[in-house]
C-alpha positions in Angstrom: -14.3 -25.3 15.0 -15.3 -22.3 13.1 -14.1 -19.1 14.9 -16.9 -16.5 16.1 -17.2 -13.5 14.4 -15.5 -10.3 16.1 -17.5 -8.4 18.7 -19.0 -5.1 17.9 -17.3 -3.1 20.5 -13.9 -1.4 21.2 -12.7 -4.6 22.4 -13.5 -6.3 19.6 -11.8 -3.8 17.4 -8.5 -4.1 19.3 -8.8 -7.8 18.8 -8.8 -7.2 15.0 -5.9 -4.8 15.6 -4.0 -7.6 17.2 -4.8 -10.1 14.5 -3.3 -7.6 11.9 0.0 -7.1 14.0 0.2 -10.9 14.3 -0.4 -11.1 10.6 2.6 -8.7 9.7 4.9 -10.4 12.1 4.2 -13.8 11.0 3.9 -13.6 7.3 5.5 -10.3 6.1 8.6 -9.5 7.5 10.5 -11.1 4.7 8.9 -8.7 2.3 9.5 -6.0 4.8 13.2 -6.8 4.8 13.3 -6.6 1.2 11.4 -3.4 1.0 13.8 -1.8 3.6 16.4 -2.8 1.6 15.2 -1.2 -1.5 14.6 2.0 0.4 18.1 1.9 1.9 20.0 1.2 -1.5 18.1 4.3 -3.2 18.6 6.6 0.0 22.6 5.6 0.0 22.6 6.4 -3.7 21.2 9.8 -2.8 17.7 8.9 -3.8 14.4 10.1 -2.4 11.5 7.9 -1.4 8.4 9.1 -3.6 5.1 8.1 -1.6 1.9 8.2 -3.3 -2.0 7.0 -2.1 -5.3 8.0 -2.8 -8.5 8.3 -0.8 -7.6 7.2 2.8 -4.4 5.5 1.4 -3.3 8.9 1.2 -2.4 8.9 4.9 0.2 6.2 4.3 2.0 8.8 2.1 1.7 11.0 4.7 3.2 8.5 7.2 6.3 8.0 4.8 6.9 11.6 4.2 8.3 14.5 6.4 7.6 13.5 9.8 9.7 13.0 13.0 11.3 9.6 13.4 11.5 9.2 9.5 13.6 10.2 6.6 14.3 13.5 5.4 14.6 12.5 1.6 10.8 11.7 1.2 8.0 13.1 -0.9 4.5 12.7 -0.6 2.8 12.9 -4.1 -0.8 13.7 -4.5 -3.8 14.2 -6.7 -3.9 17.8 -5.5 -0.4 18.5 -7.0 -2.0 18.8 -10.2 -3.6 22.1 -8.4 -0.4 23.0 -6.3 2.1 22.7 -9.1 0.2 22.0 -12.2 -2.0 24.9 -12.5 -5.5 23.2 -12.4 -8.2 25.0 -10.8 -9.4 24.2 -7.2 -12.3 22.5 -8.2 -10.6 19.9 -10.3 -10.6 17.6 -7.3 -14.6 18.0 -6.7 -14.9 14.6 -8.6 -15.0 12.2 -5.6 -14.1 9.2 -8.1 -11.2 11.0 -9.7 -8.8 8.5 -8.6 -10.4 5.9 -11.0 -9.4 8.2 -14.0 -6.3 7.2 -16.2 -4.0 9.7 -17.7 -3.6 11.6 -14.6 -0.6 9.7 -13.0 2.3 11.0 -15.6 1.4 14.4 -15.0 1.8 13.8 -11.3 5.2 12.1 -12.0 6.3 14.8 -14.3 5.4 17.5 -11.7 7.8 15.8 -9.1 11.3 16.3 -8.5 12.0 12.8 -9.4 15.7 11.3 -10.3 16.3 7.7 -11.5 17.6 6.3 -8.3 14.3 7.3 -6.2 12.0 4.4 -4.9 8.8 4.7 -4.9 6.0 3.4 -2.4 2.3 3.4 -3.5 -0.4 2.2 -1.1 -3.8 1.4 -2.3 -6.3 -1.1 -0.4 -8.1 -2.3 -3.5 -5.0 -1.7 -5.9 -7.3 -1.4 -9.0 -8.0 2.3 -9.6 -6.8 4.2 -12.5 -4.4 6.3 -11.2 -2.9 3.9 -9.0 -2.2 1.5 -11.6 -1.0 3.9 -14.3 1.6 5.4 -11.6 2.7 2.0 -10.8 3.1 1.0 -14.5 4.7 4.3 -15.3 7.4 4.2 -12.6 8.5 0.7 -13.0 8.7 1.5 -16.8 11.1 4.3 -15.9 13.3 2.0 -13.9 12.1 2.8 -10.6 11.9 0.2 -7.5 8.5 -0.2 -6.4 7.1 -1.3 -3.1 3.3 -1.9 -3.0 1.2 -1.8 0.1 -2.0 -3.3 -0.6 -4.7 -5.8 0.9 -4.0 -8.9 -1.1 -7.4 -10.5 0.0 -9.3 -7.6 -1.2 -7.2 -6.8 -4.5 -7.3 -10.6 -5.4 -11.2 -10.5 -5.4 -11.7 -7.2 -7.6 -11.8 -6.7 -11.3 -9.4 -4.0 -12.1 -11.0 -0.5 -12.9 -7.8 0.0 -15.4 -8.0 -0.6 -19.1 -5.2 -3.0 -18.7 -6.9 -5.3 -16.2 -3.8 -5.1 -14.0 -3.4 -4.1 -10.2 -1.0 -2.2 -8.2 0.8 -5.6 -7.1 1.0 -6.7 -10.5 4.0 -4.4 -11.0 5.7 -4.3 -7.6 8.8 -5.5 -6.8 7.7 -6.1 -3.4 4.2 -6.5 -2.2 3.4 -5.8 1.7 -0.1 -7.2 2.5 -1.7 -4.8 5.3 -4.0 -7.8 6.3 -7.4 -6.0 5.8 -10.2 -8.2 4.6 -12.2 -8.0 1.3 -14.2 -4.6 1.9 -11.5 -3.2 4.9 -14.2 -3.2 7.6 -13.7 -5.8 10.3 -16.6 -5.5 13.0 -20.2 -6.8 11.8 -23.4 -4.6 12.0 -26.2 -7.3 11.6 -28.8 -4.4 10.7 -26.7 -3.2 7.9 -25.7 -6.7 6.4 -22.2 -5.6 6.4 -19.3 -4.7 8.6 -17.8 -1.5 10.1 -14.6 -0.1 11.2 -11.8 0.0 8.6 -8.7 -1.8 9.5 -6.3 -0.9 6.5 -4.7 2.2 7.9 -3.6 0.2 10.9 -1.8 -2.4 9.0 -0.5 0.3 6.7 1.3 2.2 9.2 2.8 -0.8 10.9 4.1 -1.9 7.6 5.5 1.5 6.8 7.2 2.0 10.1 8.5 -1.4 9.9 10.1 -1.1 6.5 11.5 2.3 7.7 13.1 0.8 10.6 14.5 -1.8 8.3 16.0 0.8 6.0 17.5 2.8 9.0 19.1 -0.5 10.5 20.8 -1.4 7.0 22.2 2.2 6.3 23.6 2.4 9.9 25.1 -1.2 9.3 26.7 0.1 6.2 28.2 3.2 7.8 25.6 5.5 6.4 24.4 8.1 8.8 20.5 7.9 8.2 19.0 11.1 7.3 16.2 11.1 9.7 14.0 14.1 11.0 14.0 14.9 14.8 10.7 16.4 16.0 10.6 20.2 15.4 9.2 20.4 18.9 12.3 19.5 20.7 15.0 21.5 21.6 17.7 21.4 18.7 15.1 19.8 16.2 14.7 22.7 13.7 18.6 23.2 13.5 19.1 19.3 12.8 16.1 19.1 10.2 17.3 22.3 8.3 20.8 21.1 7.8 19.5 17.9 6.1 16.7 19.5 4.2 19.4 21.9 2.7 21.1 18.8 1.5 18.3 17.6 -0.5 17.1 21.4 -2.0 15.0 21.2 -4.9 14.4 17.5 -4.4 11.8 17.4 -1.4 8.5 19.3 -1.0 7.4 20.6 2.2 4.3 22.2 3.1 1.6 22.7 6.0 -0.2 19.5 4.9 
């Protein structure tokens, strides 16, 4: 018996959220464990977690970098680094399709304070844009471990926009599937003939925090004190965080956004 399409309503969207949670719990935990182990290995070797995403996948990089309850040794790499650190003019990012360009990822990498033991997490729902594939190819060629967070359904159906014909997941040591459908949106709007309400950000966040939980667990199990942030808005938070940030001085970036 075919299942009915989800209802266009808050209840219908929450049903899709539950579907994504079930998808992660029933299919992704072995990959989450593998990703957590890569992060734990890197941090135990004094590495840094380097996170990158473009478009709405930049939210995934924000989820992993510099937030309460997460690791201190983290960086959010971004296209705007080419302006902040690379001398490009502010209007450099005016092109809304800049994420499709090849040749930018190497500059982003070279501007970052990267060391050989660092681990990379790259998020892209489609996994086929030029900057994403360029960076994935570059970091693996440089010997870094790479965790990809993507929609396996979506990326399997696209033609890569990269000249190699490859996609993000083709380079990854571990692939995490966020459970988003082709096109990302999940609720039908008949008048449009398409769906609305994206779901990939939900799966990305759940996967990100799940692998951080595993990495923290593994470090603690090994007797390594996990270098995690406390909220800056609780008593003692700033003192705790300042000590840890000093340990990674010159290797992590912190800004207002």
